[in-house]
C-alpha positions in Angstrom: 10.4 -45.4 -85.0 12.9 -43.2 -86.7 12.8 -41.5 -90.1 14.2 -43.6 -92.9 17.4 -42.1 -94.3 17.8 -44.4 -97.2 17.4 -41.8 -99.9 19.6 -42.3 -103.0 19.7 -39.6 -105.7 17.2 -40.4 -108.5 15.7 -43.3 -106.6 11.9 -43.8 -107.0 9.6 -44.2 -104.0 8.8 -42.6 -100.7 11.7 -41.1 -98.7 11.6 -39.9 -95.1 13.8 -37.6 -93.1 13.7 -35.6 -89.9 15.8 -32.8 -91.4 13.7 -30.0 -92.7 16.6 -28.6 -94.8 16.9 -32.0 -96.6 13.2 -32.2 -97.0 12.9 -28.7 -98.5 15.9 -29.4 -100.7 13.9 -32.2 -102.4 10.2 -31.2 -101.9 10.4 -27.4 -101.6 9.9 -26.7 -105.3 7.0 -29.1 -105.5 5.3 -27.4 -102.5 5.8 -24.0 -104.1 4.4 -25.1 -107.4 0.9 -25.1 -106.0 1.1 -22.6 -103.1 -2.6 -22.3 -102.3 -3.2 -26.1 -102.1 0.0 -26.6 -100.2 -0.5 -23.7 -97.8 -0.3 -26.0 -94.7 3.0 -27.8 -95.5 4.6 -24.6 -96.7 3.7 -22.9 -93.4 4.6 -25.9 -91.2 8.0 -26.5 -92.7 8.9 -22.8 -92.7 8.0 -22.6 -89.0 10.2 -25.6 -88.4 13.0 -24.2 -90.5 13.0 -20.9 -88.7 12.1 -21.9 -85.1 13.2 -25.5 -84.9 11.4 -28.3 -83.1 10.7 -26.2 -80.0 7.9 -24.6 -82.1 6.3 -28.0 -82.1 6.8 -28.8 -78.4 10.0 -30.6 -79.1 8.2 -33.4 -81.0 10.2 -35.4 -83.6 9.4 -34.3 -87.2 8.9 -37.0 -89.9 8.9 -35.4 -93.3 8.4 -37.4 -96.5 8.4 -37.0 -100.3 7.5 -39.3 -103.2 9.9 -39.3 -106.1 9.3 -40.6 -109.6 11.8 -40.3 -112.4 13.6 -37.5 -110.6 10.4 -35.5 -109.9 8.6 -35.0 -106.6 4.9 -35.9 -106.9 3.7 -35.7 -103.2 4.8 -34.9 -99.7 3.7 -35.3 -96.1 4.6 -34.3 -92.6 3.9 -35.4 -89.0 5.3 -34.7 -85.6 5.4 -37.8 -83.5 3.1 -39.0 -82.0 0.6 -36.7 -83.8 -1.2 -37.5 -87.1 -0.3 -37.4 -90.7 -0.9 -34.5 -93.1 -0.3 -35.3 -96.8 -0.7 -33.6 -100.1 -2.9 -35.0 -102.9 -2.3 -38.7 -103.7 -3.7 -41.1 -106.3 -5.1 -44.3 -104.9 -1.9 -46.1 -105.9 0.3 -43.5 -104.2 -1.9 -43.8 -101.1 -1.5 -47.5 -101.1 2.3 -47.3 -101.4 2.5 -44.7 -98.6 0.3 -46.8 -96.3 2.5 -49.9 -96.9 5.7 -47.9 -96.4 4.6 -46.3 -93.1 3.3 -49.6 -91.8 6.6 -51.3 -92.6 8.4 -48.6 -90.7 6.2 -49.2 -87.6 4.1 -46.0 -87.7 0.8 -45.9 -85.8 -1.3 -43.0 -87.0 -3.9 -41.4 -84.7 -5.3 -39.2 -87.5 -5.0 -38.1 -91.1 -5.5 -34.7 -92.8 -5.8 -34.6 -96.6 -8.0 -33.5 -99.4 -11.2 -35.6 -99.6 -10.3 -38.0 -102.4 -6.8 -38.6 -100.8 -8.2 -39.0 -97.3 -10.7 -41.6 -98.5 -8.1 -43.5 -100.5 -5.5 -43.5 -97.7 -8.0 -44.4 -95.0 -9.0 -47.5 -97.1 -5.4 -48.5 -97.7 -4.6 -48.0 -94.0 -7.5 -50.2 -93.0 -6.2 -53.0 -95.2 -2.8 -52.8 -93.7 -3.7 -52.2 -90.0 -7.4 -52.9 -89.5 -7.9 -49.3 -88.4 -11.3 -47.7 -89.0 -11.5 -44.1 -89.9 -14.2 -41.6 -88.7 -14.5 -38.0 -89.9 -13.7 -35.6 -87.1 -14.3 -32.5 -89.3 -14.6 -31.4 -92.9 -12.7 -28.2 -93.7 -13.0 -26.1 -96.8 -10.0 -24.3 -98.2 -10.8 -21.0 -99.9 -8.7 -18.9 -102.2 -9.2 -15.1 -102.6 -10.3 -14.0 -106.1 -11.3 -10.3 -106.2 -11.4 -8.8 -102.8 -14.9 -7.3 -102.2 -15.2 -5.2 -99.0 -18.4 -5.6 -97.1 -21.3 -3.2 -97.6 -22.0 -1.5 -95.3 -18.5 -1.2 -93.9 -18.6 -0.9 -90.1 -17.2 2.2 -88.6 -13.7 1.9 -87.1 -10.3 0.8 -88.3 -7.8 -2.1 -88.4 -4.5 -1.9 -86.6 -1.8 -4.3 -85.7 -2.0 -5.9 -82.2 0.5 -4.4 -79.8 2.8 -6.3 -77.4 0.8 -4.8 -74.5 -2.3 -6.6 -75.7 -0.9 -10.1 -75.6 -3.2 -11.2 -72.8 -6.3 -10.2 -74.8 -4.8 -11.9 -77.9 -4.3 -15.2 -75.9 -7.8 -15.0 -74.4 -9.4 -14.5 -77.8 -7.3 -17.4 -79.2 -8.5 -19.6 -76.4 -12.1 -18.6 -77.0 -11.6 -19.3 -80.8 -10.1 -22.7 -80.0 -13.0 -23.6 -77.8 -15.5 -22.5 -80.5 -13.9 -24.9 -83.0 -13.4 -27.7 -80.5 -9.7 -27.5 -80.8 -7.9 -29.2 -77.9 -5.1 -26.9 -77.1 -3.7 -25.1 -74.0 -3.0 -21.4 -74.7 -1.3 -19.4 -72.0 2.0 -17.5 -71.5 3.9 -20.7 -70.9 2.5 -22.7 -73.9 2.0 -19.9 -76.4 5.3 -20.3 -78.3 4.5 -24.0 -79.0 1.0 -23.4 -80.3 0.0 -22.9 -83.9 -1.1 -19.4 -83.0 2.3 -18.0 -82.1 4.0 -17.2 -85.4 1.2 -15.1 -86.9 0.8 -11.4 -87.2 -2.5 -10.2 -85.7 -4.8 -7.3 -86.6 -7.5 -6.0 -84.4 -10.6 -4.2 -85.7 -11.5 -1.4 -83.3 -14.5 0.8 -83.0 -14.1 4.6 -83.4 -13.6 4.9 -79.6 -10.6 2.5 -79.8 -12.2 -0.6 -78.4 -11.0 -3.9 -80.1 -14.0 -5.9 -81.2 -12.6 -8.5 -83.6 -9.2 -10.0 -84.7 -7.6 -11.9 -87.5 -4.2 -13.5 -87.7 -2.2 -14.2 -90.8 0.7 -16.6 -91.3 4.0 -15.4 -92.8 4.1 -15.3 -96.6 5.8 -18.5 -97.8 6.0 -19.5 -101.5 3.8 -16.6 -102.4 0.8 -17.6 -100.2 -0.5 -16.1 -97.0 -3.1 -17.9 -94.9 -5.6 -16.0 -92.7 -6.2 -17.8 -89.4 -7.8 -17.4 -87.0 -10.7 -14.9 -87.4 -12.5 -14.3 -84.2 -15.2 -12.0 -82.8 -16.4 -12.4 -79.2 -20.0 -13.8 -79.2 -21.7 -10.7 -77.8 -20.2 -8.6 -80.7 -21.1 -10.8 -83.6 -23.5 -9.8 -86.4 -22.1 -6.3 -86.8 -19.7 -6.8 -89.7 -16.5 -6.7 -87.6 -15.2 -10.1 -88.8 -15.7 -9.1 -92.5 -14.0 -5.8 -91.9 -10.9 -7.3 -90.2 -10.7 -10.1 -92.8 -10.8 -7.5 -95.5 -8.0 -5.5 -93.7 -5.6 -8.4 -93.4 -6.3 -9.6 -96.9 -5.4 -6.2 -98.3 -2.3 -6.1 -96.1 -1.2 -9.6 -97.3 -1.6 -8.6 -101.0 0.3 -5.3 -100.3 3.1 -7.3 -98.7 3.6 -9.4 -101.8 1.3 -12.4 -101.4 0.1 -13.8 -104.7 -2.4 -16.2 -103.0 -4.5 -15.4 -100.0 -6.2 -18.4 -98.5 -8.2 -19.5 -95.5 -10.0 -22.5 -94.1 -13.5 -22.8 -92.8 -15.6 -25.6 -91.3 -17.5 -26.8 -94.3 -20.6 -27.4 -92.1 -20.7 -23.7 -91.0 -23.0 -21.9 -93.5 -22.5 -18.5 -91.9 -18.7 -18.4 -92.3 -18.8 -19.9 -95.8 -21.3 -17.3 -96.9 -19.3 -14.5 -95.3 -16.1 -15.3 -97.1 -17.8 -15.9 -100.4 -19.2 -12.3 -100.2 -15.7 -11.1 -99.6 -14.4 -12.7 -102.8 -13.1 -16.1 -101.5 -13.9 -19.1 -103.6 -13.8 -22.8 -102.6 -10.6 -24.6 -103.7 -10.9 -28.0 -102.1 -12.5 -29.9 -99.1 -10.1 -31.4 -96.6 -11.1 -34.2 -94.2 -9.6 -34.8 -90.8 -9.9 -38.5 -90.0 -9.4 -40.2 -86.7 -8.3 -43.8 -86.6 -9.5 -46.4 -84.2 -7.5 -49.7 -84.1 -8.9 -53.1 -83.5 -7.6 -53.3 -79.9 -9.4 -50.0 -79.2 -12.8 -51.1 -80.3 
């Protein structure tokens, strides 16, 4: 399967390309029009633009946009053979995309989209392929309103992680990934190809200089910065360190020019959802990750 390069200026419908420059030339303004909601495609395509496909393990990108009367209404990305991530769709748009991808020979292992879109697309994909969708995880996207530092604020300070601390950083990212059941290899050889690599990391350290928590933040793109991951080793939790380091990186992102600061949580985790609400984050939308099982697999 190769991306469809049949775009004609002004033509309605879904258009696919493997060229990130072409994609951003058409869909970039649309993505930047709602930077908080479009945090993931903005970050993904910026990473692809700057670092190339090596940042995604050399996988082939398939980037698509929906055009109507000269305006882009939706967009998606995937890296073959991985799953599809798509912006908000109406049921009719979801049906059109499912039919188009099926006609091009796509087989999707998974889908990531806001809840109404995920449900509409999963139903359309079932009709076209027989695939049944199951929810792997429900994520909640939060946007920062008024930053509210925790009270009491733990003793210590935030500081940027140094190059000499890369082994600690990788270890904590591995532990974070294990906590959230993320299937990823994180070591010196694989680091550059993981989603953790392009971020700037801040440690929260106690007054004696011991790092006790960390938070990463993606580069600012389209005015938005996304905090991810936030991690405190299990034996150090419950002392306010995660709240402190999240406050620190949120302040830094705003100072650096971000107009939107966002983060994802697992919607089923009441502890993290309550924490970020206390810090001033408000739910924006729920995102479903669906896995597809095809008839021959059942």
